Backbone as a chain_set.jsonl record, in Angstrom:
{"seq": "XXXXXXXXXXXXXXXXXXXXXXXXXXXXXXXXXXXXXXXXXXXXXXXXXXXXXXXXXXXXXXXXXXXXXXXXXXXXXXXXXXXXXXXXXXXXXXXXXXXXXXXXXXXXXXXXXXXXXXXXXXXXXXXXXXXXXXXXXXXXXXXXXXXXXXXXXXXXXXXXXXX", "coords": {"N": [[8.361, 21.569, -7.418], [8.673, 19.032, -8.549], [11.06, 18.163, -7.373], [10.323, 17.894, -4.668], [8.355, 15.941, -4.966], [9.896, 13.802, -5.869], [11.551, 13.43, -3.669], [9.941, 12.304, -1.641], [8.872, 10.067, -2.79], [8.047, 6.651, -2.845], [8.23, 3.043, -2.985], [6.234, 0.357, -1.997], [6.01, -2.889, -0.686], [4.792, -6.131, 0.278], [6.598, -7.864, 2.735], [7.531, -11.028, 2.867], [9.359, -12.497, 4.236], [9.5, -11.941, 6.925], [7.869, -13.454, 9.314], [6.368, -13.391, 11.752], [5.014, -11.003, 11.969], [2.971, -8.619, 10.184], [4.598, -7.116, 7.784], [5.99, -4.557, 5.769], [8.186, -3.827, 3.075], [10.044, -0.93, 2.26], [10.96, 0.882, -0.481], [13.247, 3.173, -1.872], [14.246, 4.853, -4.671], [14.927, 2.368, -5.787], [16.334, 0.986, -3.804], [16.088, -0.815, -0.74], [14.831, 0.883, 1.919], [13.931, 0.468, 4.468], [11.795, -1.221, 6.874], [8.292, -1.399, 7.53], [5.463, -1.289, 9.775], [3.159, 0.053, 9.372], [2.297, 2.343, 6.806], [1.613, 5.528, 5.542], [0.399, 6.917, 2.639], [0.22, 9.547, 0.286], [-1.423, 11.123, -2.413], [-2.155, 12.945, -5.433], [-4.184, 14.583, -7.946], [-2.415, 15.071, -9.957], [-0.148, 13.564, -9.246], [-0.944, 10.655, -8.656], [-1.367, 7.846, -6.394], [-0.073, 4.749, -7.302], [-0.986, 1.441, -8.107], [0.884, -1.145, -8.897], [1.465, -3.979, -10.901], [3.647, -6.328, -12.068], [3.351, -7.976, -15.062], [4.894, -10.174, -16.022], [6.178, -11.112, -13.721], [3.931, -11.826, -12.245], [2.961, -13.93, -13.801], [5.111, -15.687, -13.541], [4.935, -16.368, -10.825], [2.547, -17.809, -10.883], [3.275, -19.922, -12.582], [5.548, -21.121, -11.304], [4.637, -21.465, -8.742], [5.679, -20.07, -6.611], [6.378, -17.282, -4.677], [7.358, -13.936, -5.633], [8.83, -10.636, -5.759], [6.777, -8.561, -7.355], [4.678, -6.889, -7.328], [3.773, -3.7, -6.381], [3.092, -0.738, -4.414], [3.078, 2.506, -5.398], [3.887, 5.698, -4.348], [3.708, 8.806, -2.481], [5.3, 9.059, 0.535], [3.9, 9.858, 3.63], [3.786, 9.382, 6.368], [5.037, 6.945, 8.718], [5.196, 3.863, 10.531], [7.873, 2.469, 11.701], [9.565, -0.694, 11.537], [11.73, -2.764, 13.339], [13.949, -5.47, 13.517], [15.027, -6.046, 16.016], [13.316, -5.096, 17.979], [11.965, -4.767, 21.255], [9.325, -6.255, 23.313], [7.807, -4.152, 24.482], [8.372, -1.931, 22.837], [7.38, -2.898, 20.42], [4.674, -3.232, 21.079], [3.957, -0.562, 21.516], [4.385, 0.418, 18.92], [2.418, -1.034, 17.532], [0.097, 0.069, 18.716], [0.293, 2.663, 17.737], [-0.057, 2.163, 15.027], [-2.758, 1.375, 15.036], [-3.913, 3.818, 15.688], [-3.366, 5.335, 13.36], [-4.939, 3.939, 11.542], [-7.517, 4.763, 12.034], [-8.103, 6.884, 10.403], [-9.179, 6.114, 7.877], [-11.802, 5.526, 8.364], [-13.611, 7.425, 7.827], [-16.377, 8.779, 5.9], [-17.327, 8.962, 2.382], [-15.393, 11.322, 0.639], [-15.177, 14.232, -1.157], [-15.672, 12.958, -3.725], [-14.277, 10.603, -3.459], [-13.835, 7.387, -1.929], [-13.183, 5.261, 0.892], [-11.801, 2.087, 0.496], [-11.154, -1.334, 1.101], [-8.274, -2.971, -0.062], [-6.787, -5.633, -1.901], [-4.348, -8.117, -2.944], [-3.768, -11.013, -4.683], [-1.686, -13.117, -6.201], [-2.334, -15.579, -7.295], [-4.997, -15.498, -7.834], [-5.672, -13.023, -9.004], [-4.764, -10.51, -11.456], [-4.281, -7.93, -10.982], [-4.311, -5.415, -8.366], [-7.186, -5.508, -6.284], [-10.477, -4.498, -5.084], [-11.626, -5.577, -1.921], [-14.296, -5.824, -1.321], [-15.854, -6.02, -3.789], [-14.183, -7.05, -5.724], [-13.211, -5.357, -7.751], [-10.922, -3.969, -10.11], [-8.095, -2.058, -9.011], [-6.236, 0.68, -9.793], [-5.236, 3.238, -9.271], [-5.064, 5.661, -6.567], [-6.104, 8.142, -4.158], [-5.297, 8.47, -1.486], [-3.539, 6.208, 0.684], [-3.496, 3.753, 3.192], [-1.35, 1.573, 4.467], [-1.143, -1.378, 6.157], [-1.955, -3.883, 8.486], [-4.133, -4.445, 6.942], [-4.785, -3.192, 3.625], [-5.873, -0.062, 2.842], [-7.491, 2.079, 0.623], [-8.154, 5.271, -0.747], [-10.275, 5.619, -3.146], [-11.546, 6.727, -6.371], [-15.046, 7.454, -6.594], [-17.899, 6.085, -8.387], [-19.252, 8.264, -9.528], [-17.2, 10.173, -9.755], [-15.558, 8.94, -11.645], [-17.238, 9.076, -13.887], [-17.387, 11.834, -14.384], [-14.873, 12.433, -15.29]], "CA": [[7.401, 20.526, -7.096], [9.218, 17.734, -8.93], [12.047, 17.753, -6.37], [9.589, 17.428, -3.485], [7.703, 14.683, -5.337], [10.936, 12.779, -5.941], [12.097, 13.224, -2.328], [9.063, 11.488, -0.82], [8.354, 8.944, -3.572], [8.463, 5.339, -2.348], [7.541, 1.824, -3.406], [5.961, -0.478, -0.825], [5.541, -4.239, -1.004], [4.724, -7.024, 1.436], [7.808, -8.637, 2.987], [7.094, -12.349, 3.325], [10.423, -13.137, 5.006], [9.24, -11.707, 8.346], [6.663, -14.259, 9.434], [5.544, -13.19, 12.942], [4.332, -9.712, 11.856], [2.667, -8.154, 8.834], [5.618, -6.094, 7.579], [6.187, -4.144, 4.384], [9.462, -3.224, 2.735], [9.917, 0.39, 1.64], [12.07, 1.144, -1.401], [13.431, 4.516, -2.436], [15.216, 4.794, -5.771], [15.325, 0.99, -6.046], [16.999, 0.376, -2.656], [15.23, -0.956, 0.438], [15.143, 1.899, 2.924], [13.604, -0.096, 5.773], [10.569, -2.001, 6.961], [7.255, -0.7, 8.282], [4.229, -1.967, 10.156], [2.139, 0.87, 8.712], [2.787, 3.504, 6.071], [0.55, 6.342, 4.966], [0.844, 7.522, 1.385], [-0.708, 10.569, -0.204], [-1.267, 11.434, -3.823], [-2.955, 14.065, -5.922], [-4.619, 14.284, -9.302], [-1.22, 15.11, -10.803], [0.729, 12.464, -8.846], [-1.743, 9.687, -7.888], [-0.717, 6.626, -5.928], [-0.289, 3.72, -8.324], [-0.897, 0.032, -7.738], [1.542, -1.717, -10.076], [1.729, -5.417, -10.917], [4.415, -6.743, -13.237], [2.697, -9.164, -15.628], [5.811, -11.326, -16.112], [6.344, -11.626, -12.361], [2.677, -12.47, -11.898], [2.914, -15.215, -14.506], [6.132, -16.561, -12.958], [4.364, -16.887, -9.577], [1.561, -18.83, -11.251], [3.964, -21.066, -13.177], [6.456, -21.765, -10.365], [3.991, -21.588, -7.437], [6.616, -19.496, -5.654], [6.187, -15.836, -4.723], [8.471, -13.033, -5.898], [8.398, -9.24, -5.687], [6.342, -8.088, -8.664], [3.531, -6.009, -7.114], [4.136, -2.628, -5.457], [2.281, 0.471, -4.351], [3.986, 3.644, -5.599], [3.297, 6.973, -3.961], [4.503, 9.694, -1.644], [5.19, 8.707, 1.941], [3.564, 10.956, 4.538], [4.159, 8.96, 7.707], [5.247, 5.504, 8.797], [5.586, 3.23, 11.79], [8.974, 1.614, 11.262], [9.752, -1.968, 12.213], [13.12, -3.209, 13.44], [13.991, -6.854, 13.964], [15.438, -6.175, 17.413], [12.381, -4.395, 18.869], [11.484, -5.576, 22.38], [7.857, -6.333, 23.362], [7.229, -2.833, 24.785], [8.48, -1.117, 21.615], [6.463, -3.462, 19.428], [3.312, -2.908, 21.527], [3.762, 0.866, 21.239], [4.284, 0.56, 17.462], [1.098, -1.538, 17.138], [-0.881, 1.077, 19.133], [0.406, 3.771, 16.78], [-0.692, 1.695, 13.788], [-4.206, 1.448, 15.241], [-4.263, 5.237, 15.638], [-3.358, 5.747, 11.954], [-6.021, 3.278, 10.814], [-8.776, 5.47, 12.266], [-8.285, 7.866, 9.33], [-9.982, 5.633, 6.752], [-13.17, 5.218, 8.746], [-14.476, 8.53, 7.428], [-17.172, 8.438, 4.712], [-16.901, 9.484, 1.093], [-14.899, 12.704, 0.703], [-14.842, 14.852, -2.449], [-15.668, 12.026, -4.855], [-13.437, 9.439, -3.164], [-14.289, 6.617, -0.786], [-12.226, 4.29, 1.388], [-12.089, 0.682, 0.192], [-10.058, -2.249, 1.398], [-7.664, -3.465, -1.301], [-5.966, -6.826, -1.722], [-3.733, -8.668, -4.154], [-3.401, -12.418, -4.585], [-1.213, -13.433, -7.557], [-2.932, -16.817, -7.796], [-6.382, -15.219, -8.218], [-5.849, -11.76, -9.731], [-3.631, -9.953, -12.191], [-4.153, -6.561, -10.491], [-4.882, -5.192, -7.045], [-8.642, -5.422, -6.39], [-11.176, -4.195, -3.844], [-12.069, -6.779, -1.217], [-15.759, -5.827, -1.355], [-16.461, -6.498, -5.032], [-13.109, -7.506, -6.617], [-13.001, -4.437, -8.866], [-9.506, -3.597, -10.212], [-7.663, -0.768, -8.47], [-4.989, 1.096, -10.429], [-4.756, 4.461, -8.641], [-5.78, 6.098, -5.375], [-5.76, 9.483, -3.659], [-4.556, 8.189, -0.26], [-3.449, 4.791, 1.008], [-2.967, 3.365, 4.497], [-0.881, 0.193, 4.342], [-0.875, -1.967, 7.474], [-2.448, -5.262, 8.465], [-4.9, -4.43, 5.7], [-4.475, -2.041, 2.779], [-7.058, 0.749, 2.591], [-7.204, 3.099, -0.38], [-9.204, 6.234, -1.062], [-10.377, 5.513, -4.598], [-12.654, 7.521, -6.917], [-16.378, 6.852, -6.663], [-18.416, 5.967, -9.757], [-19.559, 9.621, -9.989], [-15.946, 10.813, -10.11], [-15.132, 8.328, -12.912], [-18.103, 9.559, -14.982], [-17.065, 13.24, -14.66], [-13.601, 12.519, -16.009]], "C": [[7.953, 19.144, -7.427], [10.24, 17.243, -7.923], [11.374, 17.209, -5.122], [8.933, 16.082, -3.772], [8.722, 13.546, -5.357], [11.468, 12.43, -4.543], [11.257, 12.253, -1.502], [8.513, 10.263, -1.535], [8.945, 7.629, -3.069], [7.689, 4.24, -3.058], [7.406, 0.945, -2.172], [5.476, -1.838, -1.307], [5.625, -5.115, 0.243], [6.005, -7.831, 1.536], [7.385, -9.971, 3.602], [8.158, -13.078, 4.132], [10.243, -12.959, 6.511], [7.882, -12.332, 8.637], [5.791, -13.944, 10.652], [4.788, -11.868, 12.928], [3.971, -9.462, 10.392], [3.57, -6.941, 8.608], [5.763, -5.822, 6.086], [7.584, -3.565, 4.214], [9.195, -1.917, 2.004], [11.167, 0.625, 0.801], [12.068, 2.598, -1.819], [14.538, 4.401, -3.474], [15.783, 3.385, -5.964], [16.008, 0.279, -4.889], [16.045, 0.299, -1.47], [15.727, 0.005, 1.513], [14.897, 1.363, 4.334], [12.312, -0.869, 5.689], [9.576, -1.284, 7.859], [6.122, -1.645, 8.669], [3.057, -1.266, 9.487], [2.832, 1.999, 7.98], [1.574, 4.218, 5.481], [1.127, 7.033, 3.748], [-0.228, 8.487, 0.905], [-0.389, 10.835, -1.663], [-2.079, 12.655, -4.176], [-3.442, 13.69, -7.317], [-3.419, 14.262, -10.243], [-0.284, 13.926, -10.526], [-0.073, 11.45, -8.02], [-0.874, 8.523, -7.4], [-1.056, 5.542, -6.939], [-0.086, 2.335, -7.731], [-0.363, -0.693, -8.966], [1.811, -3.209, -9.885], [2.474, -5.734, -12.203], [3.821, -8.011, -13.815], [3.612, -10.383, -15.725], [6.044, -11.948, -14.746], [5.102, -12.361, -11.893], [2.602, -13.853, -12.538], [3.932, -16.193, -13.934], [5.641, -17.16, -11.637], [3.388, -18.011, -9.881], [2.239, -20.094, -11.783], [4.771, -21.853, -12.142], [5.825, -22.044, -9.003], [4.918, -21.121, -6.315], [6.564, -17.986, -5.789], [7.487, -15.099, -4.988], [7.938, -11.604, -5.848], [8.049, -8.771, -7.098], [5.156, -7.132, -8.557], [3.907, -4.983, -6.045], [3.072, -1.535, -5.47], [3.262, 1.628, -4.414], [3.276, 4.939, -5.234], [4.237, 7.753, -3.081], [4.24, 9.396, -0.176], [4.91, 9.954, 2.773], [4.032, 10.62, 5.945], [4.318, 7.452, 7.712], [5.535, 5.094, 10.228], [6.619, 2.181, 11.399], [9.082, 0.376, 12.136], [11.233, -2.319, 12.187], [13.116, -4.614, 14.026], [14.335, -7.016, 15.428], [14.538, -5.404, 18.387], [11.99, -5.318, 20.021], [9.957, -5.504, 22.418], [7.211, -4.98, 23.603], [7.261, -1.932, 23.549], [7.494, -1.594, 20.555], [5.014, -3.158, 19.802], [3.001, -1.433, 21.245], [3.585, 1.102, 19.734], [2.909, 0.084, 16.979], [-0.006, -0.551, 17.519], [-0.883, 2.256, 18.165], [-0.24, 3.39, 15.459], [-2.208, 1.789, 13.895], [-4.691, 2.888, 15.159], [-4.341, 5.716, 14.179], [-4.526, 5.149, 11.184], [-7.362, 3.953, 11.007], [-9.112, 6.411, 11.115], [-9.228, 7.377, 8.235], [-11.403, 5.253, 7.134], [-14.128, 6.348, 8.406], [-15.229, 8.152, 6.152], [-16.557, 9.001, 3.418], [-16.523, 10.963, 1.225], [-14.544, 13.155, -0.704], [-14.714, 13.855, -3.595], [-14.778, 10.812, -4.669], [-14.03, 8.707, -1.969], [-13.233, 5.587, -0.408], [-12.704, 2.877, 1.079], [-10.878, -0.148, 0.597], [-9.59, -2.877, 0.09], [-6.813, -4.692, -0.978], [-5.316, -7.213, -3.049], [-3.327, -10.105, -3.859], [-2.979, -12.849, -5.985], [-1.813, -14.702, -8.141], [-4.364, -16.609, -8.28], [-6.538, -14.02, -9.15], [-4.583, -11.37, -10.479], [-3.394, -8.487, -11.818], [-4.561, -6.538, -9.021], [-6.389, -5.04, -7.239], [-9.231, -5.007, -5.042], [-11.659, -5.502, -3.224], [-13.575, -6.941, -1.381], [-16.34, -6.46, -2.617], [-15.444, -6.9, -6.111], [-12.956, -6.653, -7.879], [-11.519, -4.045, -8.917], [-9.239, -2.199, -9.652], [-6.31, -0.446, -9.095], [-4.378, 2.326, -9.753], [-5.6, 4.779, -7.414], [-5.307, 7.492, -4.987], [-4.909, 9.372, -2.399], [-4.555, 6.689, -0.039], [-2.883, 4.641, 2.413], [-2.632, 1.881, 4.385], [-0.523, -0.3, 5.732], [-1.286, -3.42, 7.434], [-3.344, -5.468, 7.263], [-4.425, -3.22, 4.893], [-5.791, -1.336, 2.477], [-6.681, 1.876, 1.646], [-8.413, 3.993, -0.573], [-9.271, 6.296, -2.59], [-11.577, 6.315, -5.104], [-13.97, 6.746, -6.904], [-16.802, 6.769, -8.124], [-18.709, 7.353, -10.339], [-18.306, 10.343, -10.466], [-15.444, 10.267, -11.449], [-15.94, 8.899, -14.078], [-17.787, 11.001, -15.365], [-15.804, 13.374, -15.49], [-13.748, 11.839, -17.304]], "O": [[7.732, 18.19, -6.68], [10.299, 16.048, -7.636], [11.794, 16.188, -4.577], [8.95, 15.185, -2.929], [8.424, 12.441, -4.904], [11.796, 11.275, -4.269], [11.809, 11.458, -0.741], [7.758, 9.494, -0.94], [10.156, 7.497, -2.891], [6.637, 4.478, -3.651], [8.35, 0.804, -1.394], [4.646, -1.934, -2.211], [6.428, -4.866, 1.142], [6.455, -8.417, 0.551], [6.93, -10.012, 4.745], [7.899, -14.16, 4.66], [10.779, -13.745, 7.292], [6.852, -11.784, 8.243], [4.587, -14.196, 10.611], [3.975, -11.636, 13.823], [4.585, -10.021, 9.484], [3.337, -5.872, 9.171], [5.672, -6.727, 5.257], [8.1, -2.893, 5.107], [8.245, -1.807, 1.23], [12.288, 0.574, 1.308], [11.017, 3.181, -2.086], [15.629, 3.911, -3.185], [16.966, 3.22, -6.264], [16.245, -0.926, -4.975], [15.283, 1.233, -1.219], [16.877, -0.053, 1.95], [15.577, 1.759, 5.281], [11.794, -1.143, 4.606], [9.963, -0.638, 8.832], [5.858, -2.646, 8.003], [2.084, -1.905, 9.084], [3.824, 2.549, 8.458], [0.638, 3.587, 4.989], [2.191, 7.65, 3.804], [-1.423, 8.264, 1.098], [0.765, 10.777, -2.086], [-2.629, 13.32, -3.298], [-3.144, 12.602, -7.811], [-3.411, 13.514, -11.221], [0.3, 13.357, -11.449], [0.098, 11.388, -6.803], [0.205, 8.264, -7.933], [-2.201, 5.433, -7.379], [0.846, 2.091, -6.966], [-1.071, -0.839, -9.962], [2.317, -3.638, -8.848], [1.991, -5.443, -13.297], [3.784, -9.033, -13.131], [3.157, -11.51, -15.53], [6.102, -13.172, -14.62], [5.196, -13.392, -11.227], [2.223, -14.827, -11.888], [3.661, -17.39, -13.847], [5.901, -18.331, -11.357], [3.399, -19.046, -9.215], [1.819, -21.207, -11.467], [4.703, -23.081, -12.093], [6.399, -22.772, -8.194], [4.941, -21.692, -5.225], [6.692, -17.458, -6.893], [8.57, -15.56, -4.625], [6.726, -11.39, -5.892], [8.935, -8.604, -7.936], [4.678, -6.619, -9.569], [4.309, -5.347, -4.94], [2.272, -1.425, -6.399], [4.17, 1.727, -3.589], [2.199, 5.237, -5.749], [5.412, 7.415, -2.947], [3.105, 9.472, 0.294], [5.591, 10.971, 2.641], [4.605, 11.463, 6.635], [3.806, 6.759, 6.833], [6.051, 5.875, 11.028], [6.282, 1.139, 10.838], [8.736, 0.396, 13.317], [11.901, -2.192, 11.162], [12.346, -4.901, 14.943], [13.972, -8.024, 16.034], [14.959, -5.095, 19.502], [11.717, -6.5, 19.811], [9.357, -4.768, 21.635], [6.179, -4.675, 23.005], [6.281, -1.248, 23.253], [6.855, -0.788, 19.879], [4.206, -2.856, 18.924], [1.907, -1.102, 20.789], [2.735, 1.892, 19.323], [2.301, 0.721, 16.119], [-0.943, -0.346, 16.747], [-1.941, 2.781, 17.819], [-0.904, 4.218, 14.837], [-2.872, 2.231, 12.957], [-5.765, 3.15, 14.617], [-5.279, 6.422, 13.808], [-5.05, 5.782, 10.267], [-8.272, 3.732, 10.208], [-10.284, 6.704, 10.878], [-10.01, 8.17, 7.712], [-12.137, 4.71, 6.309], [-15.327, 6.245, 8.667], [-14.768, 7.295, 5.398], [-15.412, 9.452, 3.398], [-17.243, 11.748, 1.843], [-13.712, 12.538, -1.369], [-13.746, 13.906, -4.355], [-14.545, 10.065, -5.619], [-14.651, 9.32, -1.1], [-12.487, 5.101, -1.257], [-13.847, 2.514, 1.358], [-9.733, 0.281, 0.455], [-10.399, -3.263, -0.754], [-6.198, -4.774, 0.086], [-5.677, -6.715, -4.115], [-2.619, -10.369, -2.888], [-3.823, -12.94, -6.876], [-1.803, -14.885, -9.359], [-4.894, -17.423, -9.037], [-7.435, -14.002, -9.991], [-3.486, -11.838, -10.175], [-2.431, -7.874, -12.277], [-5.09, -7.518, -8.497], [-6.825, -4.497, -8.254], [-8.589, -5.14, -4.0], [-12.053, -6.425, -3.937], [-14.073, -8.053, -1.558], [-17.21, -7.327, -2.537], [-15.807, -7.07, -7.275], [-12.613, -7.166, -8.944], [-10.916, -3.811, -7.869], [-10.051, -1.285, -9.802], [-5.353, -1.205, -8.947], [-3.156, 2.449, -9.668], [-6.696, 4.247, -7.237], [-4.256, 7.957, -5.427], [-3.919, 10.087, -2.25], [-5.446, 5.979, -0.506], [-1.918, 5.312, 2.782], [-3.52, 1.042, 4.229], [0.311, 0.299, 6.411], [-1.003, -4.121, 6.463], [-3.326, -6.527, 6.637], [-3.748, -2.337, 5.42], [-6.712, -1.936, 1.924], [-5.67, 2.549, 1.844], [-9.553, 3.529, -0.565], [-8.442, 6.935, -3.238], [-12.522, 6.558, -4.352], [-14.003, 5.545, -7.168], [-16.136, 7.322, -8.999], [-18.444, 7.593, -11.516], [-18.344, 11.048, -11.474], [-14.962, 11.025, -12.29], [-15.383, 9.175, -15.141], [-17.902, 11.367, -16.535], [-15.668, 14.299, -16.291], [-12.798, 11.785, -18.085]]}, "num_chains": 1, "name": "protein.A"}
């Protein structure tokens, strides 16, 4: 199980160098593997998806007013729509359609003590990832769909109380 977990483990963060698209960089073992328009990550109770923010990097952004990579989503990659800088319009349109197809998954209601919530991170306002709806901190999730928006399947209040 550990080998499989290690094989699919990735870190994802927003790539701000590509300005005409919302693109994320995907790291495996510390090296950038590529760029995606959408990535789907899956976790479990044993290996949950983690939303990690480096406090020193966060403070440096606030002090210098200049962004740096200090916030990542860590989990196991299930599927992705890869982005390449030399994609023509037809390829990019097809990739965007595929992203829309993947986003349909999080429109389902609460499932087994988890519910889909939109998640955001702004280093100038927050020190952690938070839900868009009520700005509650998000540290872990069961599933995550990263695309134009980030949607996470997070535990409901009932699930928190049981644990």
